[in-house]
C-alpha positions as CSV (number, residue, x, y, z in Angstrom):
1,M,6.8,103.5,19.0
2,T,4.3,105.4,16.9
3,T,1.3,103.4,15.8
4,R,0.8,103.3,12.1
5,R,-2.4,104.8,10.9
6,N,-4.7,103.0,8.5
7,F,-4.0,103.6,4.9
8,L,-6.4,105.0,2.3
9,S,-9.5,103.1,1.5
10,S,-10.0,101.8,-2.1
11,T,-12.1,104.8,-2.9
12,A,-9.4,107.2,-1.7
13,K,-6.8,105.4,-3.8
14,G,-8.6,106.8,-6.8
15,T,-8.0,110.2,-5.4
16,V,-4.3,109.4,-5.1
17,A,-4.1,108.5,-8.7
18,A,-5.8,111.8,-9.6
19,A,-3.1,113.7,-7.7
20,L,-0.8,113.4,-10.6
21,G,-3.1,115.6,-12.5
22,G,-2.7,118.3,-9.9
23,L,-5.0,117.3,-7.1
24,S,-3.7,117.1,-3.6
25,V,-3.5,113.8,-1.7
26,G,-4.1,113.3,2.0
27,A,-5.0,116.0,4.5
28,C,-3.0,118.2,6.8
29,T,-4.3,116.7,10.0
30,G,-1.9,118.2,12.5
31,T,-0.1,121.3,13.6
32,Q,2.4,121.8,10.9
33,P,1.5,125.3,9.6
34,P,2.6,126.9,6.4
35,S,5.8,128.8,6.9
36,T,5.3,132.5,7.5
37,A,9.0,133.3,8.1
38,K,10.7,134.1,4.8
39,S,14.2,134.6,6.1
40,I,17.7,133.4,5.4
41,P,20.1,132.0,6.3
42,L,18.5,128.7,7.2
43,A,19.5,125.1,7.9
44,L,17.0,122.3,7.3
45,S,17.7,118.7,8.2
46,T,15.7,115.4,8.5
47,W,15.0,114.0,11.9
48,P,15.5,115.5,15.4
49,F,19.2,114.6,15.4
50,G,19.4,117.2,12.6
51,T,19.4,119.9,15.2
52,K,23.1,119.0,15.9
53,A,23.9,119.3,12.2
54,N,22.0,122.6,12.1
55,D,23.9,124.0,15.0
56,E,27.2,123.4,13.2
57,A,26.0,124.8,9.9
58,W,24.6,127.9,11.6
59,K,27.9,128.7,13.2
60,I,29.5,128.9,9.8
61,M,26.8,130.9,8.1
62,A,26.4,133.3,11.1
63,A,30.1,134.1,10.7
64,G,29.6,134.9,7.0
65,G,30.5,131.5,5.6
66,N,28.8,129.9,2.6
67,A,26.1,127.3,2.3
68,L,28.4,124.6,0.9
69,D,30.9,124.7,3.8
70,A,27.9,124.8,6.2
71,V,26.1,121.8,4.8
72,E,29.3,119.7,4.8
73,A,30.2,120.6,8.3
74,G,26.7,120.0,9.5
75,V,26.3,116.4,8.3
76,K,29.8,115.5,9.4
77,V,28.6,115.9,13.0
78,I,26.1,113.1,12.4
79,E,28.6,111.0,10.4
80,A,30.9,110.9,13.4
81,A,28.2,110.2,16.0
82,P,28.5,106.5,17.1
83,E,25.1,106.5,18.7
84,N,23.4,107.0,15.3
85,S,23.1,103.5,13.8
86,S,22.0,104.6,10.3
87,V,24.7,107.2,9.4
88,G,28.5,106.9,9.3
89,Y,30.5,105.7,12.3
90,G,28.3,103.3,14.3
91,G,26.1,102.5,11.3
92,L,24.7,99.0,11.2
93,P,26.5,96.8,8.8
94,D,25.3,94.8,5.8
95,R,24.6,91.1,6.1
96,D,28.3,90.4,5.7
97,G,29.2,92.6,8.6
98,R,30.6,95.5,6.4
99,V,29.8,99.1,7.1
100,T,29.2,100.7,3.6
101,L,28.4,104.3,3.3
102,D,26.7,106.5,0.7
103,A,26.8,110.3,0.4
104,C,26.2,113.1,-2.0
105,I,26.7,116.9,-2.1
106,M,25.6,119.7,-4.4
107,N,26.5,123.4,-4.6
108,A,24.7,126.5,-5.8
109,A,26.4,126.3,-9.3
110,G,24.8,122.9,-9.9
111,D,28.0,121.0,-9.4
112,A,27.6,117.6,-7.6
113,G,29.7,114.9,-6.1
114,S,28.9,111.5,-4.7
115,V,30.4,108.3,-3.3
116,S,28.6,105.0,-2.9
117,C,29.3,101.7,-1.1
118,I,32.5,103.2,0.3
119,E,34.1,101.6,3.4
120,H,36.5,102.7,6.2
121,I,36.1,106.4,5.7
122,M,34.6,108.4,8.6
123,H,33.3,111.3,6.4
124,P,32.0,110.2,3.0
125,I,30.4,113.6,2.6
126,S,33.9,115.2,2.4
127,V,35.0,112.6,-0.1
128,A,31.9,113.4,-2.2
129,R,32.9,117.0,-2.1
130,R,36.4,116.1,-3.3
131,V,34.9,114.1,-6.2
132,M,32.8,117.2,-7.1
133,E,35.8,119.6,-6.9
134,E,38.8,117.5,-7.9
135,T,37.5,115.1,-10.6
136,P,35.5,115.3,-13.9
137,H,33.1,112.8,-12.4
138,V,30.0,112.9,-10.2
139,M,30.1,109.5,-8.6
140,L,32.8,107.1,-7.4
141,V,31.9,103.7,-5.9
142,G,33.3,100.9,-3.8
143,D,37.0,100.2,-4.0
144,G,37.5,103.1,-6.5
145,A,35.9,105.6,-4.1
146,L,38.1,104.3,-1.2
147,Q,41.2,104.5,-3.4
148,F,40.4,108.1,-4.3
149,A,39.8,108.9,-0.6
150,L,43.1,107.5,0.5
151,E,44.9,109.3,-2.3
152,E,43.3,112.5,-1.1
153,G,44.6,112.0,2.4
154,F,41.6,110.6,4.2
155,K,42.4,108.1,7.0
156,K,41.3,104.5,6.8
157,E,39.3,103.6,10.0
158,N,37.2,100.8,11.4
159,L,33.6,102.1,11.5
160,L,32.0,99.0,13.0
161,T,31.4,99.8,16.7
162,E,31.0,97.1,19.3
163,K,27.4,98.0,19.7
164,S,26.7,97.6,15.9
165,R,28.8,94.4,15.8
166,K,26.7,92.8,18.6
167,A,23.5,93.8,16.8
168,W,24.8,92.1,13.6
169,E,25.8,89.0,15.6
170,E,22.3,88.8,17.0
171,W,20.7,89.3,13.6
172,K,22.8,86.4,12.2
173,L,21.1,84.0,14.6
174,Q,18.0,84.1,12.5
175,A,19.3,86.0,9.4
176,Q,15.8,87.1,8.5
177,Y,15.7,90.1,6.2
178,E,12.7,92.2,5.4
179,P,13.4,95.6,3.8
180,V,10.9,97.6,5.8
181,I,11.6,101.1,7.1
182,N,10.1,102.2,10.3
183,A,8.5,105.6,10.6
184,E,10.3,106.5,13.8
185,L,13.6,108.4,13.9
186,H,15.4,106.3,11.3
187,D,17.8,106.6,8.5
188,T,19.5,109.1,6.4
189,I,20.3,112.7,7.3
190,G,19.4,114.9,4.4
191,M,20.2,118.6,4.7
192,I,19.7,121.9,2.8
193,T,21.3,125.2,3.7
194,I,20.8,128.7,2.3
195,D,23.4,131.3,3.3
196,A,23.0,135.0,3.9
197,A,23.9,135.7,0.2
198,G,20.9,133.6,-0.8
199,D,23.0,130.7,-2.2
200,I,21.9,127.1,-1.6
201,A,23.7,123.8,-1.0
202,G,22.6,120.3,-0.1
203,A,24.0,117.1,1.3
204,C,22.7,113.6,2.1
205,T,24.6,110.8,3.9
206,T,23.8,107.3,5.3
207,S,25.0,103.8,6.1
208,G,21.8,102.6,4.4
209,L,19.6,99.7,5.4
210,A,20.8,97.5,8.2
211,F,21.8,94.0,7.1
212,K,21.3,94.8,3.4
213,M,22.8,92.7,0.6
214,H,26.5,93.7,0.2
215,G,26.6,96.3,-2.6
216,R,23.1,97.6,-2.1
217,V,22.8,101.3,-2.8
218,G,19.8,103.4,-1.9
219,D,18.7,106.9,-2.9
220,S,21.2,108.8,-0.7
221,P,24.1,109.2,-3.1
222,V,22.0,109.8,-6.2
223,I,21.5,113.4,-7.3
224,G,17.8,114.0,-7.8
225,A,16.8,111.1,-5.5
226,G,18.2,111.5,-2.0
227,M,18.9,115.2,-2.5
228,Y,18.6,118.0,-5.1
229,V,19.1,121.7,-5.1
230,D,18.7,124.4,-7.7
231,N,19.9,127.9,-6.9
232,E,17.0,129.4,-8.9
233,V,14.3,127.5,-7.1
234,G,15.2,125.8,-3.8
235,G,16.1,122.3,-2.6
236,A,14.7,119.0,-1.3
237,A,16.0,115.9,0.5
238,A,14.6,112.5,1.3
239,T,14.7,109.9,4.0
240,G,13.3,106.4,4.4
241,M,13.1,103.5,1.9
242,G,15.6,104.4,-0.8
243,E,14.1,102.1,-3.4
244,L,10.8,104.1,-3.4
245,V,12.7,107.4,-3.8
246,L,14.9,106.1,-6.5
247,K,12.1,104.9,-8.6
248,T,10.4,108.3,-8.5
249,L,13.4,110.7,-8.2
250,G,11.5,112.5,-5.5
251,S,13.9,115.3,-4.7
252,F,14.2,116.4,-8.3
253,L,10.5,116.2,-8.7
254,I,9.9,118.4,-5.7
255,V,12.2,121.1,-6.9
256,E,10.6,121.0,-10.3
257,L,7.2,121.3,-8.8
258,M,8.4,124.3,-6.8
259,R,9.7,125.8,-10.0
260,R,6.2,125.6,-11.4
261,G,4.9,127.6,-8.4
262,M,4.0,125.0,-5.8
263,S,4.8,125.6,-2.1
264,P,7.4,123.3,-0.5
265,R,4.8,121.4,1.5
266,K,2.5,120.9,-1.5
267,A,5.4,119.8,-3.7
268,C,6.4,117.2,-1.0
269,E,2.9,116.0,-0.9
270,E,2.8,115.5,-4.6
271,A,6.0,113.5,-4.5
272,I,4.5,111.2,-1.9
273,A,1.4,110.9,-4.1
274,R,3.7,109.8,-7.0
275,I,5.1,106.9,-4.8
276,V,1.6,105.8,-3.9
277,H,0.4,105.9,-7.4
278,K,3.4,104.2,-8.9
279,Q,4.7,101.8,-6.3
280,K,2.7,98.9,-5.0
281,D,4.8,98.0,-2.0
282,Y,4.7,101.3,-0.2
283,K,2.3,100.4,2.7
284,K,4.9,98.9,5.0
285,M,7.5,101.5,4.3
286,Q,8.3,105.1,5.2
287,V,9.5,108.0,3.0
288,G,9.7,111.5,4.3
289,Y,10.6,114.6,2.3
290,I,11.8,118.1,3.3
291,A,12.0,121.1,1.1
292,T,12.6,124.8,1.1
293,N,12.3,127.4,-1.6
294,K,14.7,130.3,-2.0
295,A,12.5,132.6,0.0
296,G,12.9,130.4,3.0
297,D,9.5,128.8,3.0
298,V,9.8,125.3,4.4
299,G,7.6,122.2,4.0
300,A,7.5,118.5,4.5
301,Y,5.3,115.4,3.9
302,S,5.6,111.7,4.6
303,L,4.0,108.4,3.8
304,Q,3.4,107.5,7.4
305,P,3.3,109.3,10.8
306,G,6.4,109.6,12.9
307,F,8.5,111.8,10.6
308,S,10.0,115.1,11.9
309,Y,12.6,117.6,10.8
310,A,15.0,120.2,12.3
311,L,14.9,123.8,11.2
312,Y,17.3,126.6,12.1
313,Q,15.8,129.9,11.0
314,N,15.4,133.3,12.6
315,D,17.9,132.4,15.3
316,E,15.9,129.5,16.5
317,N,16.8,125.8,16.1
318,K,13.7,123.6,16.5
319,V,12.2,120.2,15.8
320,V,9.0,120.2,13.7
321,E,6.7,117.3,13.9
322,V,5.2,116.5,10.4
323,N,1.6,115.9,10.9
324,S,0.9,115.9,7.2
325,Y,1.0,112.4,5.8
326,L,-1.2,109.9,4.0
C-alpha cells in the first residue's frame, strides 16, 4: 500500500488559496511529462484496469467506429468484471447488502444520460445511453431507472457475488463506517474517447462507496461532476470521494479551464486546488482527475499519491503513474 505523503504546511495552504487566482498548487515531483503526442483517436481511463476498457474502445475506433460506441463498450468491460469490487457486477454493496449502481454518458453533441441508485442491471452505462437517446430526460433514479431498463429489454440479474457478500457479512460484525477513500486502485472508472473524426464522448460508472447508506449517490452519474465533455474543448473525468467532486463540479471546471487555454494537467491541478481551498475534510480522502483536450494532449492530477490512469494513443495502451499531486 502506498504511504500517504504529508500534506501542505500552514504556510503552503496560503498558496493553495491563492491558486484560485491563477497560481499553481503543488509541484510535479515525478515522471509524468507533458504530452507531446497530439494524435487521435485516443482512449483515456482512470486506473490501470482501464487498459481493458481502452482495448475494447480502441477496437471500435480502429475499425472506423465512433467515440460514443467506443466509450460505452469500453466501460462495459469493467462493469461486467466480478473481480472489480467498485464497479458493476461484484461491486461491494451498501450497508443493507444492496448493490446500487450509478452511471452517466455524454456525446459530442452535448446530449447526456444518467442513472442513479439502480439495482439488478449489469450495464447501467447502457441504460444511461437509452435515457439519453430515448427519453426527454437526463437522469432516472432508483426504481424508476430499473423500471425503464426492464421496459427497454434489459435483464434483471443478481449482482452481489459471493465474494462481495462475504465482505459485507464481515463488515456487519463491527458495522463501522468511515467514508474515507484510499489512494490505491479504487473506485470509479471514468473514460474519455476521441475518435478519428475528432468527436469526443465520455462515460463514468461505479457501484460507489462500499457499505454506504442506502440511497447515497456520489459524483459518478452527475454531468459536470464525475464526467464532462465538450466537443469544442475536450473532456474530463473524476475518481475518488464523490462528495468532494460534487461540491466543486470538478469535471466541468476542468473543461472550462481548458477552454480558457489551460493545459489538461494544469486544469486538473487547479480543480484539485479548488477542493483544498473549499473543502475542510479532504486530508483523508483521494480525488483524481484525468483530462484531454481536442488535440490529444492528456493530463492528470490528484490529492494524494497512488493515482494512475490508462491511455491508448499512437497504437500503444499504457498505464501512466500520476506523480503530480499535493
